[in-house]
Each structure stands twice: as structure tokens, then as C-alpha cells.
ROPAPA-528360 format. One record per residue (C-alpha): residue in one letter; x negated, y negated, z; residue number from 1. Coordinates in steps of 0.2 Angstrom, whole numbers. Each point is the difference from the previous one (the first is absolute). Layout:
% ROPAPA-528360
   residuo      c1      c2      c3   num
         a       X       Y       Z   NUM
...
//
This chain:
% ROPAPA-528360
   residuo      c1      c2      c3   num
         m    -819    -831     305     1
         q      19       5       3     2
         f      12      -1     -13     3
         q       9     -16       9     4
         e     -18      -8      -5     5
         y       2       6     -19     6
         a       1     -16      -8     7
         y      13      -1     -14     8
         q      -5     -13     -16     9
         h      16      -7      -9    10
         m      -7       4     -19    11
         d      -5     -13     -13    12
         a       9       8     -14    13
         l      -7     -12     -14    14
         s     -18       3       7    15
         l       0      17       0    16
         q       9       2     -18    17
         k     -16     -12      -7    18
         q     -14      11       7    19
         l      11      15      -6    20
         s       1      -5     -18    21
         e     -19      -6      -1    22
         l      -3      17       6    23
         a       9       6     -13    24
         e      -7     -10     -13    25
         q     -18       4       6    26
         i       3      19       0    27
         q       6      -4     -19    28
         q     -18     -10      -2    29
         a     -12      14       9    30
         k     -14       4      -8    31
         t      -7      14      12    32
         i      11      13      10    33
         e      -9      -9      16    34
         q       9     -18      -4    35
         v      17      12      -2    36
         q      -4       8      17    37
         d      -2     -17       9    38
         c      17      -5      -5    39
         i       7      15       5    40
         k      -9      -3      18    41
         k      10     -18       0    42
         v      15       6      -5    43
         d       0      11      15    44
         t      -5     -12      11    45
         i      17      -9      -6    46
         r      10      14       0    47
         r      -6       4      18    48
         f       5     -17       4    49
         v      18       0      -6    50
         a       2      18       7    51
         t      -4      -8      18    52
         q      10     -14      -2    53
         v      16      10      -6    54
         s      -3      13      14    55
         l       0     -13      15    56
         v      16      -8      -8    57
         e       8      17      -1    58
         i      -5       5      17    59
         r       5     -17       8    60
         h      15      -2      -8    61
         t       6      19       2    62
         v      -4      -2      19    63
         d      12     -16       2    64
         t       9      -2     -16    65
         k       9     -16      10    66
         d     -18      -8      -2    67
         a       3     -15     -11    68
         y     -19      -2      -4    69
         y      -3      17      -5    70
         t      18      -1      -9    71
         k      -5     -12     -11    72
         e     -19       5      -4    73
         q       9      16      -5    74
         e      13      -9     -12    75
         y     -17     -10      -6    76
         l      -9      19      -4    77
         d      17       7      -8    78
         t      -1     -16     -14    79
         v     -21       2       1    80
         l      -3      16      -2    81
         p       7       5     -17    82
         e      -8     -17      -6    83
         l     -16       8       4    84
         e       3      15      -9    85
         k      -2      -8     -17    86
         d     -17      -4       5    87
         y      -4      16       6    88
         e       7       6     -18    89
         k     -14     -10      -8    90
         i     -13       9      12    91
         n       7      18      -5    92
         r       2      -4     -18    93
         a     -18      -7       0    94
         l      -6      14       8    95
         l       8      14     -10    96
         e      -5      -8     -17    97
         s     -18      -4       7    98
         t     -13       9     -11    99
         f      -9       4      16   100
         l      16      11       6   101
         d      -7      19      -2   102
         d     -15      -4      11   103
         l      11     -10      12   104
         k      10      18       2   105
         q     -16       8       4   106
         r      -3     -12      13   107
         l      15      -4       8   108
         p      17      12       6   109
         e       9       8     -14   110
         t      17      -7       8   111
         f      -6     -17      -1   112
         f       1       0     -18   113
         l      16      10       1   114
         q       7     -15      13   115
         k      -4     -13     -14   116
         e       9      10     -13   117
         m      15       3       9   118
         d       0     -19       7   119
         l       1      -4     -19   120
         k      12      10      -3   121
         a      13      -8      13   122
         f      -5     -18      -1   123
         d       3     -11     -15   124
         p       1     -21       6   125
         i      19       0      -7   126
         i       5      10      15   127
         i      -8     -13      12   128
         e      16      -8       5   129
         d      11      17       2   130
         m     -15       7      11   131
         q       2     -17      10   132
         e      19       5       1   133
         e      -3      18       5   134
         n     -11      -6      15   135
         r      14     -11       5   136
         l      12      13      -1   137
         m     -12      12      10   138
         t      -3     -13      13   139
         k      20      -5       2   140
         y       2      20       2   141
         q     -12       1      14   142
         a       6     -15       9   143
         l      18       5      -2   144
         i      -5      19      10   145
         a      -9      -9      11   146
         s      12     -13       5   147
         a      12      16       7   148
         e       8      -3      19   149
         i      11      13       3   150
         p       9      -1      16   151
         f       0      19       9   152
         d       7       4      17   153
         g      -5     -18       7   154
         e     -16      -3      -8   155
         i      -6      -6     -18   156
         y     -10      12     -11   157
         n     -10      -3     -17   158
         l       3      14     -12   159
         s     -18       9       7   160
         s       6      -2      18   161
         l      15       7      -2   162
         e      -6      16      -9   163
         v      -6       7      19   164
         k      19       1       3   165
         t       4       9     -16   166
         n     -13      14       7   167
         s      10       0      18   168
         s       3      17       8   169
         d      17      -5       3   170
         r       9       4     -16   171
         q      16     -15       4   172
         v     -15     -13       0   173
         r     -10       4     -14   174
         k      17       1     -10   175
         r       3     -17       5   176
         a     -16      -6      -4   177
         l      -2       5     -16   178
         q      17      -8      -3   179
         a      -5     -16       6   180
         y     -16       2     -11   181
         w       9       4     -16   182
         n      15     -13       6   183
         w     -14     -13      -2   184
         f      -5       6     -19   185
         e      20       1      -4   186
         q       1     -19       7   187
         h     -14      -6     -11   188
         e       3      12     -15   189
         e       3     -13     -12   190
         e     -16     -10       3   191
         v     -10      16      -1   192
         a      10       5     -15   193
         q      -3     -15      -9   194
         i     -19       0       5   195
         f      -5      17      -8   196
         d      12      -5     -16   197
         q     -11     -16       0   198
         m     -16      12       1   199
         i       6      11     -12   200
         k       5     -13     -13   201
         v     -16     -11       2   202
         r     -11      18      -1   203
         t       8       6     -15   204
         r      -2     -18     -10   205
         m     -19       1       6   206
         a      -2      17     -10   207
         q      10      -4     -13   208
         k     -10     -15      -4   209
         l     -18      12       3   210
         r      10      10     -15   211
         y       4      15      12   212
         d      19       8       0   213
         n       3      -3      16   214
         f      -8      -5      16   215
         i      -6      20       4   216
         a     -16       0     -10   217
         l      -6     -17       7   218
         g       2       6      18   219
         y      -8      15      -5   220
         a     -14     -12      -5   221
         r       1     -13      15   222
         m      -3      16      12   223
         h     -14       6     -10   224
         r       4      16      -4   225
         y     -16       6     -10   226
         d       2      18      -1   227
         y      20       4      -2   228
         d      15      -5      -7   229
         q      18       0       3   230
         e      -1      19      -9   231
         d     -10       5      14   232
         v      11      -9      13   233
         a      16       9      -8   234
         k      -8      17       0   235
         y      -4      -4      18   236
         r      18      -4       6   237
         r       7      16      -8   238
         q     -13      11      10   239
         v       7     -10      16   240
         l      16       4      -5   241
         e      -4      18      -3   242
         d     -11       2      12   243
         v       1     -11      15   244
         v      19      -5       2   245
         p       6      19       5   246
         l     -16       0      14   247
         c       8     -16       7   248
         s      19       6      -2   249
         a      -5      14      11   250
         l     -10     -11      10   251
         y      15     -11       5   252
         k      14      15       2   253
         r     -13       5      13   254
         q      -1     -17       6   255
         q      21       0       2   256
         k      -2      18       9   257
         r     -13      -7      14   258
         l      10     -16       1   259
         g      17      13       3   260
         y      12     -13     -13   261
         d      11       6     -12   262
         t      -7     -15     -11   263
         l     -15      -7      -1   264
         h       5     -19      -2   265
         a     -11     -15      -6   266
         w      -2      -2      18   267
         d      -7      16       3   268
         e     -12       1     -12   269
         k     -13      -7      10   270
         v       0       8      14   271
         e      -7      18       0   272
         f       3       5      20   273
         l      16      -2      11   274
         q     -12      -9      13   275
         g      -6     -11     -13   276
         n     -14      -3     -10   277
         p     -18       0       7   278
         t      -6     -16       4   279
         p     -18      -8       5   280
         k      -1       0      18   281
         y      -8     -17       3   282
         d       1     -17      -5   283
         r      -9      -9     -14   284
         a     -16      -4      10   285
         e      -1      18       7   286
         l       2       7     -18   287
         v     -11     -10     -10   288
         k     -14       3      17   289
         r       4      20      -2   290
         a       0      -2     -20   291
         q     -18      -7       2   292
         k      -5      12       9   293
         m       6      12     -13   294
         y      -9      -7     -14   295
         h     -19       1      11   296
         e       5      19       2   297
         l       5       2     -18   298
         s     -15      -6      -7   299
         k     -15     -12       4   300
         e       7     -11     -17   301
         t      17      -1       4   302
         g      -4      -4      19   303
         v     -11     -14      -6   304
         f      14      -6     -12   305
         f      14      -1      13   306
         d     -12      -9      12   307
         f      -2     -13     -15   308
         m      19       0      -1   309
         v       5      -3      18   310
         e     -18     -11       4   311
         h       8     -13     -13   312
         d      17       1       4   313
         l       4       7     -17   314
         l      17      10       4   315
         d      19     -10       1   316
         l       9      15       9   317
         d      15      -8       8   318
         s      16      -4      -7   319
         k       6     -16       3   320
         p      15     -13      -6   321
         g      -4     -10     -15   322
         k     -15      16      -5   323
         a       3       8     -16   324
         a       5      18       0   325
         g     -10      14      -4   326
         g     -18       5       0   327
         y     -16      -3      -9   328
         c     -18       0      -3   329
         t     -10     -15      -9   330
         f     -16      -4      -2   331
         m     -11     -18       1   332
         p     -15       3     -10   333
         d      -9     -17       5   334
         y      -1       8      18   335
         k      -1      18      -5   336
         s      16       2      11   337
         p      14      14      -3   338
         f      17      -7       9   339
         i      16      11       8   340
         f      15      -6       1   341
         a      14       9       7   342
         n      16      -1      11   343
         f      -1      12      17   344
         n      16       7       3   345
         q      -1      13      14   346
         t       1      14     -13   347
         q     -12      12      -5   348
         h      -1     -12     -15   349
         d     -13     -10      11   350
         a     -12      14       1   351
         e       2       3     -19   352
         v      -5     -19      -1   353
         l     -15       3       8   354
         t      -6      14     -12   355
         h       9      -4     -15   356
         e      -5     -19      -2   357
         a     -16       5       9   358
         g      -5      10     -13   359
         h       3     -14     -14   360
         a     -11      -9      11   361
         y     -15      10       4   362
         q       1       5     -21   363
         i      -3     -20      -3   364
         y     -13      -1      12   365
         e     -10      14      -3   366
         s       2      -6     -20   367
         r      -2     -18       3   368
         d     -15      -5      -8   369
         i       3       7     -16   370
         y      -3      -9     -14   371
         p       8      -7     -10   372
         s      13      -4      14   373
         d      14       4     -11   374
         c      -5      18       4   375
         v       1       1      18   376
         w      18       3       0   377
         p       3      17     -13   378
         t      17       1      -7   379
         y      17       2      12   380
         e       1      18      -1   381
         s     -18       4       6   382
         c       2     -13      11   383
         e      14       9       9   384
         i     -10      17       0   385
         h     -11     -10      12   386
         s      14      -5      12   387
         m      10      15      -1   388
         s     -14      13       4   389
         m      -5     -11      14   390
         e      15       6       7   391
         f      -5      16       1   392
         f     -16       0       4   393
         t       5      -8      16   394
         h      10      13       5   395
         p      -9       7      13   396
         w      -1     -15      11   397
         m      18      -2      -1   398
         q       2       7      17   399
         s      -7     -15       7   400
         f      15     -10      -8   401
         f      13      11       3   402
         e      -5      10      14   403
         e      16      15       3   404
         d       8      -7     -18   405
         t     -16       5     -10   406
         n       7      17      -6   407
         r      15      -9      -6   408
         y     -10     -14      -6   409
         y      -8      12     -12   410
         y      15       7      -6   411
         s       9     -17      -3   412
         h     -16      -6      -8   413
         m      -1      15     -13   414
         a      19       2      -3   415
         g       0     -18      -2   416
         s     -13       1     -14   417
         l       7      12      -8   418
         k      18      -8      -1   419
         f      -7     -16      -6   420
         l      -6       9     -16   421
         p      17      -1      -6   422
         y       4     -16       5   423
         g     -15      -8      -8   424
         v       3       7     -15   425
         l      17      -6      -1   426
         v      -7     -19       4   427
         d      -8       3     -18   428
         h      12       8     -10   429
         f      13     -14       6   430
         q     -13     -14      -5   431
         h      -1       9     -19   432
         e      17       1      -1   433
         v       5     -19       4   434
         y     -15      -7     -11   435
         t       3      12     -15   436
         h      18      -8       2   437
         p      -1     -17       5   438
         e      16      -6      -2   439
         m       9       9      12   440
         s      10      -8      14   441
         h      -1       2      17   442
         k      11      13       3   443
         e      -7      10     -14   444
         r     -16      -2       9   445
         m      10       6      15   446
         d       7      16      -9   447
         t     -18       4      -7   448
         w      -8       1      15   449
         r      15      11      10   450
         r      -2      11     -17   451
         l     -17       3       2   452
         e       1       2      19   453
         k      12      15      -1   454
         e     -14       8     -13   455
         y     -14      -3      12   456
         l       7      -3      17   457
         p      17      13      -1   458
         h       1      -1      19   459
         k       4     -17       1   460
         n      17      -4      10   461
         y       4     -19       1   462
         e      18       4       8   463
         e       4     -16       9   464
         v     -13     -12      -8   465
         e       8      -4     -15   466
         i     -15     -12      -9   467
         l      -9      16      -1   468
         e      12      10      -6   469
         r       2     -12     -15   470
         g     -19       2      -2   471
         g     -10     -14      11   472
         w     -12       8       7   473
         w     -14      -7     -11   474
         m       3     -20       5   475
         r     -12       5      14   476
         q     -13       7     -10   477
         a     -12     -14      -1   478
         h     -10       8     -13   479
         i      14       0     -13   480
         f       1     -19       1   481
         m     -20      -7       4   482
         s     -11      15      -9   483
         p      11       8     -14   484
         f      -6      17      -3   485
         y      -9       1      17   486
         y       6      15       7   487
         i      -1      16     -10   488
         d     -20      -2       7   489
         y       6       4      16   490
         t       6      17      -3   491
         l     -17       3     -12   492
         a      -9      -6      15   493
         q      10      13      13   494
         v      -3      15     -11   495
         c     -20      -4       0   496
         a       2      -3      19   497
         m      10      19       2   498
         q     -16       6      -7   499
         f     -11      -9      11   500
         w      11       6      13   501
         a       0      18      -6   502
         r     -19       0       1   503
         m       0      -5      16   504
         e      11      14       4   505
         n     -13      12      -6   506
         k     -14      -7       7   507
         d      -8      -9     -15   508
         p     -15      -7       7   509
         k      -1     -11     -16   510
         a      17      -8       2   511
         f      -4     -14      10   512
         e     -17      -4      -9   513
         d       9       0     -17   514
         y      13     -13       5   515
         q     -14     -12       8   516
         h      -7       3     -16   517
         i      16      -6     -10   518
         c       1     -16      10   519
         k     -17      -5      -3   520
         i       0       0     -18   521
         g      17     -12       0   522
         g       6      -3     -17   523
         t     -14       4     -10   524
         l       9      16      -7   525
         p      18       1      -6   526
         f      12      11       9   527
         r      -3      17      -9   528
         k     -18       0       3   529
         i       1      -7      18   530
         v      11      16       3   531
         k     -14      12      -8   532
         e     -12      -8      12   533
         a       8       3      14   534
         g       3      18      -4   535
         l      19       0      -3   536
         i      10       6     -14   537
         v       9     -17      -8   538
         p      19       2       3   539
         f       6      -1     -19   540
         e      -8      17      -3   541
         e      12      14      -2   542
         g       2      11      15   543
         c      -6     -13      11   544
         l      15      -6      11   545
         a       6      18       1   546
         q     -16       4       9   547
         v      -4     -15      10   548
         t      19      -2       8   549
         g       2      18       1   550
         s     -15       1      12   551
         v       7     -13       9   552
         s      17       8       0   553
         q      -6      17       6   554
         w      -9     -11      13   555
         l      16      -7       8   556
         d       9      17      -2   557
         e     -12       6      11   558
         i       2     -12      15   559
         s      16       8       9   560
         e      15     -11       7   561
         e      -6       6      20   562
         e     -16      -7      -4   563
         l      10     -17      -6   564
         t      13       0      14   565
         a     -12       3      14   566
//
């Protein structure tokens, strides 16, 4: 069965609510642990069904945001899903209050119960209308970004497809492309600002109703941060400032010198080499074919996985009008199928999608049979270990994607991985600031971004791009709107992935075996335990960042400019 044949079923919310409510009562009245376990299985069946339908709507809506049917279904789900949370809450409370709880904890993954505890901290029926409003605002932002139609050199581009021009080897082309890209945001600045302001207000209102000081604690609970807190994150951010920002500043200076420019402008940052960035030498169909061969050679398991993705048409990779921006991997439990959504744009990003998103998909494929299905996915920072590490484990095959540009790809990828850390931490720090001070005006939020940007990214030069000089970059970062506090996760995972890379460099025969192990255990453990299961150092530990990023920086320093410009 191919993806097009996966059947979508409009959810009967009242029927689902009735079933969940009855199951909550049965858990409360259960006389044996077997009766409770039977209820958990029935709840799991409902959760799998709901997750499948939600993913089908998400995929078909984002593939074509102009499709009226799935736009309407997305709007329906925006209203219905918060209502279902009320009934899931009854289930969670009944489980955590069950007289059989201790015995259940011996039989089910520890994260199953940690998740229920977090969900109770993050929900109360009094916030249902606010959750519905938040969903509507997220859909509105996504639709606005997807609606972009930007004229450039006689053609019309969306935001994703225009990015290829911002990577052009022609400095004037990428300058004009970057200005056109940000001119669109300037023209829609008021609308974006209003959406975000409303989001902050509704999220703050939810937090206050749940008796939190602000949205931050609620945001952490919604992210299921089981084993680290705001203090851990603040210490980690300080380590990035001290240990990583100086290394990145040196990389930007080297880049400027390599390009031969007096100043590295905003439109120069994405270009590492005068002849242009490395680009895959083939179209989408050929890249997928080569990726399939790569995954067969990487391991038997990855080969089986990628065959499944291709044979079931579970990759939508082409950028096209009306398609939502960005990329993601989702999962349809009832079909045991991951799905990869992306916007190819003829840059090295295309190869990275086939490794990054495939890392997510491989993990979910390997752990798809975990029960309960709530534990198939780990928390986000753990998920990103799978994706970012896969980017490094596939390095030996990049020759077949980039041909003569392979060495430049290695450098660009490694340098980009290091440079990303301060940016990822900046996104997180900005969110802590705006939710600590929800009363901020749009200008104050812009000023806050620019102030923090000067700390984490001191090299930034926004001359001739006025909206960026005012602090507007955050408006393009969808996570800030769609998944608050989901971003530092990438940096934590990147530090873990770099450790896998170092083990590969040192010819550690267990590196990929450990990677496959954490893919198979899915979300059955919290973040710190998953990192230790992988044989890695937890990024929060003192000295971890200095050690890991220092080894990457040294590797980059050992590559001569002659090798890169040959």
C-alpha cells in the first residue's frame, strides 16, 4: 500500500470522548492489574488512531496548504484535539491514582508514567479554549509563511525556493535575493508581530490559569523535560558563550579571509567558498536512488528501512507553490509508517534532508512496535540525536552526492554544525526573555533579539537589510511560533552527534552499534539515560562543550585552504 492509499477518517470526537471517559472509570474501578492493563491497551488503540489521523491531515495540509478539504480538517482538529485532552487527563489521573501503580511501573517503561505526570502539569479543562486559540494562531502563521509569492529575476518564488538564490556564488544575486526575502517579511511584519503577540498572550494566560508564574514552566512541562530544568539550560547557555562563540568567531574570520572580502555581510554568511557552496550533482530522483544504495551499504537494517520509505512513497521532497515551508518527519502508527516532508532547493540542504530527516524516520521505524505507543518517540532533544548523528554516519557516502565538491561539503557541514550551536542557544534564550516579560511590545522583542544576537553572533553585519538590523531574524524561525522552547534540543543533540563523529574518526567499532541501540529503545528512557546508553557524555556536564567542540574546531583547523579551494 502506498501513502496515497492511506485512508483518512474524519474523527468522531464525541464517540472518542465517550470511550475515553468510560475507560477512565474502568481504570478507577479495576479489581485486578490485568483489568487496568486491558484498559491501557484500549486507550493505546485510540491514541494510535488519533495520532494517525492527525499526521495524515498534517501531511496533506502542509503538502498543499491550498487544499480546501484538508485546510478545513486542520481547522477541525485545532478545535477537537484540545477537547480530547480533557479525556486523556481523566485517563492519566486514573492511572497515577491506581492502587496498582507500583506494579504497573514494573511492567511498563518509566517514561510512560513520567509523561502522564508532565501532561497533568500541562493541562486543565479551563485552558481548552486557549489551546484552541493557540492552534488557530499556529495554523494562521503557517499559512501566512506558505502564501509567500516573491518576484525575483522574472520568476515567482516561495520562501523556501528563494533560499537557493541566497546561496548563489554570485555575490550580487545573493544580496538581492536576501533583500527580497526579507522585504517580504518587512511587508508582513505587522501581521507576523500580531500573531506572535497573540500567541504570547494566550500562552501566558494558560500558564496563569495553571498557577505558573509565566509560560516557561508550562512550556517545559509540554516539552516533557523529565531530567533537566531551566537552571541546567542557563548553565549550558553560559558554556556556549564561553567555549563555543570564540571558536565560531574564528571560523567566520577565516571564511571572510577565504572569500577575500573586507566585510562579511549577511548575504555572505551562507557561502563558504568563492566558487560557491558544494551542491549535490543530481536531481531529486537520482539523489533518492543514491541514498537508497547508501543505506543498504550502511547496514542491513537501514537498507530495509529506506526500501520501505521508497516503496510506500513516504517521501515528499520537492518544493512547490502552496507547500508549507521547512521539513519534518512524522509517524502514522496504524500504518507503522514514518513520513518525510521537505523542500528540496538544489543546495547541500537536500543531501542533509536525506540524512537528517531519515535519521528521525529510521529511529521511528526501528521502535515502531514499542508498547505503549506513547513511548515510540523520545523527547525532542533525544530525537535530534538520531537525526544529527545520521548526518555524520553517512559522511563516507557523500562522495556519491557531491563528487568533486566532497571535501568542501565535509568542511561546510562540520563548520555549519559548530556555528549552529550559538544560534540554537540564541533562539532558546530569546524565548526565555519574551515569556518572562510577556508585556513586551513588538519593538522591545525586536530589540531583545538584536541584543542577544550581538552576544551569541557578534560577527553579524546587517548593513542594507534594515529589518534585520532592527532585530527581525526571529520572525522566520517557525519553531518559535509552532513549538515554543523546541530549539535548544537541536544543540544538545548536536553535541551528542559530534561525539559520535569523534568516535567514528577514532575508528570506534561500537559507535554505529550504540547509535542503532538508542534508535531501538525509542522513548522508553529520558534524555540523560539515553545519552549514557549511547556511551556519550551528557552535554550539561561541566567541560563537555569545551572538549567536544574543541575537537571539531581542531579538525577544521587542520584542513588547509589549499584543500578547500583546489
